[in-house]
C-alpha positions in Angstrom: 0.7 -7.1 7.0 0.4 -5.6 3.6 2.2 -2.3 3.0 0.5 -1.1 -0.3 2.6 2.1 -0.4 5.9 0.1 -0.4 4.4 -3.0 -2.2 5.8 -5.2 0.6 4.1 -8.1 2.5 5.3 -9.1 5.9 4.6 -12.3 7.8 5.5 -12.2 11.5 7.5 -9.0 10.7 9.6 -10.7 8.0 9.3 -9.5 4.4 7.8 -12.2 2.1 9.3 -12.1 -1.4 6.5 -11.9 -3.9 6.5 -11.4 -7.6 4.7 -8.4 -9.0 1.7 -10.6 -10.1 1.6 -12.5 -6.8 1.5 -9.1 -4.9 -1.2 -7.7 -7.2 -3.3 -10.8 -6.9 -3.0 -10.8 -3.1 -3.9 -7.2 -2.8 -6.9 -7.6 -5.1 -8.2 -10.6 -3.1 -7.6 -8.7 0.2 -9.4 -5.6 -1.0 -12.4 -7.9 -1.9 -12.2 -10.0 1.2 -15.2 -12.2 1.8 -16.4 -11.9 -1.8 -15.8 -14.5 -4.5 -13.5 -13.2 -7.2 -14.3 -14.9 -10.4 -11.5 -16.4 -12.4 -12.2 -14.3 -15.5 -12.4 -11.1 -13.4 -9.0 -11.9 -11.7 -7.3 -12.6 -15.0 -8.8 -9.4 -16.4 -8.0 -7.1 -13.4 -4.6 -8.6 -12.4 -3.2 -9.9 -15.7 -5.1 -7.6 -18.1 -6.4 -10.7 -20.0 -9.9 -10.1 -21.1 -10.6 -13.6 -22.4 -8.6 -16.5 -21.0 -8.0 -19.8 -22.7 -7.6 -23.0 -20.6 -3.9 -22.6 -20.6 -4.0 -19.0 -19.3 -6.5 -19.8 -16.7 -4.1 -22.4 -15.3 -1.7 -19.5 -14.7 -4.1 -18.2 -12.1 -4.1 -21.6 -10.3 -0.3 -21.7 -10.3 0.0 -18.2 -8.9 -2.5 -19.0 -6.2 -0.6 -22.2 -5.3 2.7 -20.2 -5.1 1.1 -17.4 -3.1 -0.4 -19.9 -0.6 3.0 -21.6 -0.2 4.9 -18.3 0.4 2.3 -17.0 2.9 2.0 -20.3 4.7 0.0 -23.3 3.6 -1.3 -23.7 7.1 -3.0 -20.3 7.1 -6.6 -20.2 5.8 -6.2 -17.1 3.7 -7.4 -17.9 0.2 -10.3 -20.3 -0.3 -11.0 -22.0 -3.6 -14.6 -21.8 -4.8 -14.8 -24.7 -7.2 -15.8 -23.8 -10.7 -16.0 -20.1 -9.9 -12.8 -18.6 -8.5 -11.2 -17.6 -5.2 -12.2 -15.8 -2.0 -9.9 -14.1 0.6 -11.0 -15.4 4.0 -8.1 -14.2 6.0 -9.2 -10.6 6.7 -8.9 -11.2 10.4 -5.3 -12.5 10.0 -4.0 -9.7 7.6 -4.1 -6.0 7.9 -3.2 -3.2 5.5 -0.5 -0.7 6.7 -2.1 2.4 8.2 -0.8 4.8 5.6 -1.6 2.6 2.6 
């Protein structure tokens, strides 16, 4: 569950410790579930980086890897779309808190 008002993510009722950027990335992907989020758009919307160099674009990959590990590598939440970006496919597994 994602509680956007409190900026907390719960897995099986237990809070998952996420950094600010991990949380923002997850929320953006969740709110665009089923759609491919392009790398450049993610870096712009989550990090505020309009143009990313190769080094900065690796930042996105690192955050996705850490986010997957914290949420459970066995859960099919975030899909890599090679050469394009990422897609949130776990909409049936995750819900937004009612008052968020």
